[in-house]
C-alpha positions as CSV (number, residue, x, y, z in Angstrom):
1,M,-18.0,-4.4,8.5
2,K,-16.9,-5.1,4.6
3,D,-18.9,-2.2,2.8
4,L,-17.6,0.1,5.7
5,K,-16.8,3.0,3.4
6,L,-12.9,4.6,4.2
7,G,-13.2,7.4,2.2
8,K,-15.4,8.9,-0.2
9,Y,-14.9,5.7,-2.6
10,L,-13.2,3.1,-1.2
11,T,-14.5,0.5,0.8
12,L,-13.1,-2.2,3.5
13,E,-13.6,-5.6,1.6
14,T,-12.1,-3.2,-1.6
15,F,-9.0,-2.1,0.1
16,C,-8.7,-5.9,1.9
17,T,-9.2,-8.0,-1.0
18,C,-7.0,-6.6,-4.4
19,T,-4.1,-8.9,-4.5
20,L,-3.7,-11.5,-6.9
21,T,-2.6,-13.5,-3.9
22,Y,-5.7,-13.1,-2.4
23,H,-7.5,-13.8,-5.2
24,K,-5.9,-17.1,-5.6
25,Y,-6.7,-18.2,-2.1
26,A,-9.9,-16.1,-0.8
27,D,-11.3,-19.3,0.6
28,Q,-8.4,-19.6,3.3
29,I,-7.7,-16.0,3.6
30,N,-9.5,-14.0,6.3
31,P,-8.6,-10.7,4.4
32,Y,-9.9,-7.8,7.4
33,P,-7.3,-5.9,10.3
34,E,-8.2,-7.4,13.9
35,S,-7.1,-3.7,15.8
36,E,-9.8,-1.4,15.6
37,K,-6.1,1.0,15.3
38,S,-5.5,-0.4,12.2
39,L,-8.7,0.7,10.9
40,V,-8.5,3.9,11.3
41,A,-5.3,4.2,9.9
42,I,-7.0,3.3,6.6
43,Q,-9.4,5.4,7.0
44,A,-7.0,8.8,7.3
45,L,-4.5,7.1,4.4
46,N,-8.1,7.3,2.5
47,Q,-8.8,10.2,3.6
48,W,-5.0,12.4,3.0
49,I,-4.0,10.2,0.3
50,L,-6.3,8.3,-2.0
51,D,-9.2,10.3,-1.6
52,P,-8.0,13.7,-2.9
53,I,-6.4,11.2,-5.6
54,I,-9.6,9.7,-6.8
55,D,-11.0,13.3,-7.2
56,C,-8.5,14.5,-9.3
57,F,-8.0,11.3,-11.7
58,G,-11.5,9.8,-11.0
59,L,-12.5,6.1,-9.4
60,E,-12.0,4.9,-13.0
61,R,-9.0,5.4,-13.5
62,F,-7.2,4.5,-9.4
63,K,-5.7,0.7,-9.7
64,L,-5.1,-0.3,-6.3
65,T,-2.9,-3.6,-6.0
66,Y,-2.2,-3.9,-3.2
67,G,-3.5,-2.5,0.9
68,F,-4.2,-3.7,3.7
69,C,-1.6,-7.0,4.7
70,S,-3.8,-9.7,7.1
71,K,-2.0,-12.5,9.1
72,D,-3.9,-14.4,6.6
73,L,-2.5,-12.6,4.0
74,K,1.0,-12.2,5.3
75,R,1.4,-16.0,5.8
76,F,-0.1,-16.9,1.7
77,L,2.6,-13.7,0.6
78,E,5.5,-15.8,2.2
79,K,4.9,-19.9,0.3
80,K,5.8,-21.0,-2.9
81,D,3.2,-21.3,-5.8
82,P,2.7,-25.1,-4.9
83,I,2.8,-25.1,-9.0
84,T,5.4,-22.7,-10.1
85,G,7.7,-22.5,-7.0
86,L,7.4,-19.2,-6.8
87,K,6.7,-17.1,-3.9
88,N,3.1,-15.6,-4.0
89,G,4.7,-12.0,-3.1
90,R,6.6,-9.8,-1.8
91,V,6.3,-8.9,2.3
92,A,8.1,-6.2,4.0
93,P,5.9,-6.1,7.1
94,N,8.0,-4.6,9.4
95,I,8.4,-1.6,7.0
96,D,6.5,-0.5,4.6
97,Q,3.0,0.0,7.0
98,H,0.3,-2.6,4.3
99,M,-0.2,-4.1,8.1
100,A,-0.7,-1.1,9.7
101,H,-1.5,-1.7,13.4
102,E,-1.5,-4.8,13.7
103,V,0.4,-6.9,16.5
104,K,2.1,-9.8,16.5
105,K,1.7,-13.0,19.5
106,N,4.0,-11.0,21.5
107,G,2.7,-8.2,21.3
108,Q,4.8,-6.4,19.3
109,Y,3.8,-4.3,16.2
110,Y,4.6,-5.9,12.9
111,C,5.9,-2.4,11.4
112,N,6.5,-0.3,14.3
113,R,6.0,2.9,12.2
114,L,2.6,2.4,12.2
115,G,-0.1,4.2,9.6
116,A,-0.9,2.4,6.4
117,G,0.0,1.9,2.8
118,C,-1.0,0.6,-0.1
119,D,0.0,0.4,-3.9
120,C,-1.9,1.7,-6.6
121,Q,-1.6,3.3,-10.2
122,I,-3.8,5.3,-12.3
123,K,-3.9,3.7,-15.6
124,D,-2.7,5.8,-18.8
125,L,-0.5,7.5,-16.3
126,D,3.3,6.9,-16.4
127,S,4.3,6.5,-11.9
128,D,6.5,9.0,-12.8
129,E,4.3,11.5,-13.7
130,F,1.7,10.5,-10.9
131,I,4.5,11.2,-8.6
132,D,5.3,14.4,-10.1
133,W,0.9,15.2,-9.4
134,I,2.0,13.7,-6.0
135,V,4.2,16.1,-4.9
136,A,2.9,19.0,-6.6
137,Q,-0.3,18.8,-4.6
138,K,1.7,18.2,-1.0
139,L,0.1,15.1,-0.1
140,P,0.8,15.1,3.5
141,F,2.9,10.9,2.7
142,D,5.0,9.2,4.5
143,S,6.5,6.7,2.4
144,L,6.2,6.7,-1.1
145,Y,8.1,3.7,-3.7
146,F,8.6,4.1,-7.5
147,Y,9.4,0.6,-9.1
148,G,9.3,2.3,-12.3
149,K,7.0,4.1,-15.0
150,S,4.4,1.1,-15.6
151,R,4.8,-0.1,-11.9
152,P,2.2,0.9,-9.4
153,I,3.7,2.9,-6.6
154,H,3.7,2.3,-2.7
155,L,2.3,5.6,-0.5
156,S,1.7,5.5,2.7
157,Y,0.0,7.7,5.5
158,G,1.3,7.5,9.4
159,P,2.3,9.5,12.3
160,Q,6.0,11.0,10.6
161,K,4.6,12.1,7.6
162,K,7.9,12.2,6.3
163,G,8.0,12.5,2.5
164,D,10.2,9.8,2.0
165,I,10.2,8.8,-2.0
166,W,12.6,5.9,-3.3
167,T,13.4,3.8,-5.8
168,F,15.7,0.5,-6.3
169,N,18.4,-0.5,-8.0
170,P,19.1,-2.9,-9.7
171,A,19.7,-5.1,-7.0
172,G,16.2,-4.4,-5.5
173,L,17.7,-2.1,-2.8
174,P,16.6,1.0,-1.6
175,T,17.8,4.5,-3.2
176,K,17.6,8.1,-3.1
177,K,19.1,7.8,-7.2
178,G,17.5,8.6,-9.5
179,T,14.5,11.4,-7.2
180,E,16.2,13.8,-7.8
181,R,12.8,15.9,-9.6
182,W,11.0,14.8,-6.3
183,L,13.1,16.3,-3.8
184,K,13.3,20.1,-5.3
């Protein structure tokens, strides 16, 4: 299953094992989706969003920094590193679509928005210019988060295809301020 191609370029293994937290705790994390619907959503994200990006910029310049978030990975992202005392990462499963169609014990989705999300960047290209390209191509994304010129962006693809673009204020709260150039 891990060798399953999600689109033209990425495998399920690549998409599910790209985070630093996964690499740090790989022997304790099952990184793969449990739901067949999650797999379908991840394949759609690859087909409609990531494949066109890689077609243009090339696989060697494309860098995936956060793909699918399994239940195990979520648990480790929420923990603090025993040495540094810092959280392993940030996770917002109820809104960011990284958990795709995974279901909690109570039968509810972790994220009711469904679809799938990832964080990525293009080497040697500022993220604001990357977004310029995405918007010009009219890629059918659901949400896009801009964290800064030199940081990866978050992209999701889901049934809503809202085309929402968000940036973040100094307190880390989402805002539309600063996204005007992309909302024409």
